[in-house]
C-alpha positions in Angstrom: 43.8 -35.1 -9.9 47.3 -36.2 -9.7 47.7 -38.6 -6.9 51.1 -39.1 -5.0 52.9 -42.3 -5.7 52.1 -43.9 -2.2 48.1 -43.5 -2.9 46.4 -46.6 -3.6 42.6 -47.4 -5.3 39.8 -46.9 -2.9 37.7 -49.8 -2.6 33.9 -48.8 -2.2 30.9 -51.0 -2.1 27.9 -49.2 -3.3 24.3 -50.2 -2.3 21.1 -49.4 -3.7 18.9 -46.9 -2.3 16.4 -49.5 -1.0 19.6 -51.6 0.6 20.9 -48.4 2.0 17.7 -47.6 3.7 17.3 -51.0 5.1 20.9 -51.4 6.2 20.9 -48.3 7.9 17.3 -49.1 9.6 18.7 -52.6 10.7 21.9 -51.2 12.1 20.0 -48.4 14.1 17.4 -50.9 15.6 20.6 -53.3 16.6 22.3 -50.2 18.1 19.1 -49.1 20.1 19.5 -52.3 21.9 22.7 -51.6 23.4 22.7 -50.6 26.9 25.3 -50.0 29.6 25.3 -52.8 32.3 26.8 -52.9 35.8 26.2 -56.5 36.4 28.7 -58.8 34.8 28.9 -62.8 34.5 32.6 -64.1 34.8 32.4 -66.3 32.1 35.4 -66.0 29.8 35.1 -64.2 26.6 37.2 -65.4 23.2 40.4 -63.4 23.2 40.0 -63.1 19.4 36.7 -61.2 19.9 38.5 -58.8 22.1 41.3 -58.1 19.5 38.8 -57.8 16.4 37.1 -55.3 18.6 40.2 -53.2 19.0 41.3 -53.9 15.3 37.8 -52.0 14.4 38.3 -49.4 16.9 42.0 -48.9 15.2 40.2 -48.0 11.8 38.9 -44.5 13.2 40.0 -41.7 11.5 42.7 -39.4 13.3 44.4 -36.2 12.9 47.2 -36.8 10.2 46.6 -40.3 10.7 48.7 -40.3 13.8 46.7 -42.9 15.5 47.0 -41.4 19.3 45.4 -44.5 21.1 46.5 -47.0 23.0 44.2 -50.0 24.3 45.3 -52.2 27.2 43.3 -55.3 27.9 43.5 -56.6 31.4 42.7 -60.3 32.3 45.0 -60.8 35.0 42.7 -61.0 38.1 45.4 -59.6 40.2 45.8 -56.4 38.2 42.3 -56.3 38.0 41.9 -56.0 41.7 44.5 -53.6 41.9 42.5 -51.3 39.6 39.4 -51.8 41.4 40.9 -50.9 44.8 42.5 -47.7 43.3 39.3 -46.7 41.5 37.3 -47.1 44.4 39.4 -45.1 46.6 39.0 -42.1 43.8 35.3 -42.7 43.9 34.9 -42.8 47.4 36.5 -39.4 47.3 34.2 -38.1 44.4 31.1 -39.2 46.1 31.9 -37.8 49.3 33.7 -34.7 48.3 34.2 -33.6 44.7 30.8 -34.4 43.1 28.2 -31.3 43.4 25.0 -32.1 44.8 23.2 -31.9 41.3 25.4 -34.3 39.8 24.5 -37.1 42.7 21.0 -36.3 42.2 21.2 -36.8 38.4 23.2 -40.2 39.2 20.6 -41.2 41.7 18.4 -43.0 39.1 21.3 -45.4 38.2 21.9 -46.5 41.9 25.6 -46.2 41.6 28.0 -45.4 44.2 31.9 -46.1 44.8 31.8 -49.8 44.9 33.0 -51.0 41.5 32.9 -54.9 41.6 32.6 -55.1 38.1 36.1 -54.6 37.6 36.9 -57.8 39.2 34.1 -59.9 37.9 34.3 -59.0 34.3 36.4 -61.2 32.3 38.3 -58.3 30.4 38.8 -54.7 31.2 39.8 -52.4 28.5 41.4 -49.1 29.4 41.8 -46.8 26.5 44.6 -44.2 26.4 45.0 -41.3 24.6 48.7 -40.5 23.3 49.1 -36.7 23.7 52.3 -36.9 22.0 54.8 -39.6 20.3 58.1 -39.9 21.5 60.6 -41.3 19.1 64.3 -41.7 19.8 63.7 -39.5 22.8 62.2 -36.5 20.9 58.6 -35.5 21.1 56.4 -35.5 17.9 53.1 -33.9 18.1 49.8 -35.7 17.7 46.7 -33.6 16.3 43.1 -33.6 17.4 43.9 -36.2 20.2 40.7 -36.0 22.0 38.3 -36.0 18.9 40.5 -39.1 17.3 40.3 -41.1 20.7 36.7 -40.4 21.1 35.7 -41.6 17.8 37.7 -44.7 18.2 36.1 -45.6 21.7 32.6 -45.2 20.1 33.7 -47.6 17.4 35.1 -50.1 20.0 31.8 -49.9 21.9 29.9 -50.6 19.0 32.2 -53.5 17.6 31.9 -55.1 21.1 28.0 -54.9 21.1 27.9 -56.1 17.6 30.0 -59.2 18.9 27.4 -59.8 21.5 29.2 -58.4 24.5 28.1 -55.8 27.0 30.2 -52.7 28.4 30.2 -50.1 30.8 32.0 -46.8 30.4 33.6 -46.1 33.5 35.6 -42.8 34.2 37.1 -42.7 37.6 38.7 -39.4 38.1 41.7 -38.8 38.3 42.9 -41.9 36.7 46.6 -41.4 36.9 46.9 -44.7 39.1 46.2 -46.6 35.9 49.5 -45.4 34.3 51.2 -46.7 37.5 49.4 -50.1 37.7 49.7 -50.6 34.1 53.3 -49.0 33.8 52.4 -46.9 30.8 54.5 -43.9 29.6 53.7 -40.3 30.6 52.8 -39.3 27.2 49.7 -41.6 27.6 46.6 -40.4 29.6 43.8 -42.9 30.5 40.5 -41.6 29.4 37.9 -44.5 29.7 37.7 -47.8 31.4 35.7 -50.4 30.0 34.6 -53.8 31.6 33.8 -56.2 28.8 31.9 -59.5 29.2 28.5 -61.2 28.9 25.7 -59.6 31.4 25.0 -61.3 34.6 21.7 -63.5 34.1 18.7 -61.3 35.3 20.6 -58.3 35.0 18.0 -55.2 34.7 18.7 -51.8 33.4 16.9 -48.3 33.9 13.9 -48.0 31.9 15.3 -44.9 29.8 14.1 -43.4 26.6 16.4 -41.7 24.0 15.7 -38.3 22.6 13.8 -38.2 19.4 15.4 -37.5 16.1 14.0 -33.9 16.0 15.4 -33.1 19.4 19.2 -34.2 18.2 19.1 -32.9 14.6 17.9 -30.4 12.2 18.3 -30.3 8.3 19.5 -27.0 7.0 
């Protein structure tokens, strides 16, 4: 194969069969301990940890390498409180009017409601925006597979934060346009996930859940 001039050698570290199996098993065991929490400590977390987790997320593959994401990290208590008030306003309407009864029944085991105090308490809140298109010199430029690209990056961010010893919560108040207004983000960006990030509050408990077994989620053809 003849490579274009801008291609560079690919660094790849190959492991033995035994190492591959052990590494994959260890990573699964570690990942299986990840849980969503809704109670956070207000203890600060190192900014460098958040930065490195976002750098990790930015290594995600994306359509035509357009990297259609933006990560807003909110630490300012005033801004966090603005976000909380706006999120609770929408969530109250959701619980009282928008959510169908079967959705509310499914949520009941988690004990959730419209109150989102974790936005105030967690030391950092990361809002992931998807960039539907780029604007360069006033002109639109298309991005590709935006939802898929941002979804992969979000998963990698959550895994990176867990790997660093932090807890998260995927919060998706709907609609989320208030985040553009509060954070003054452009119209080509759409908020998709709000992630409070920090240490779990001491004594935090989580639902006793089980995950689907491999045979229920995978089949070899």
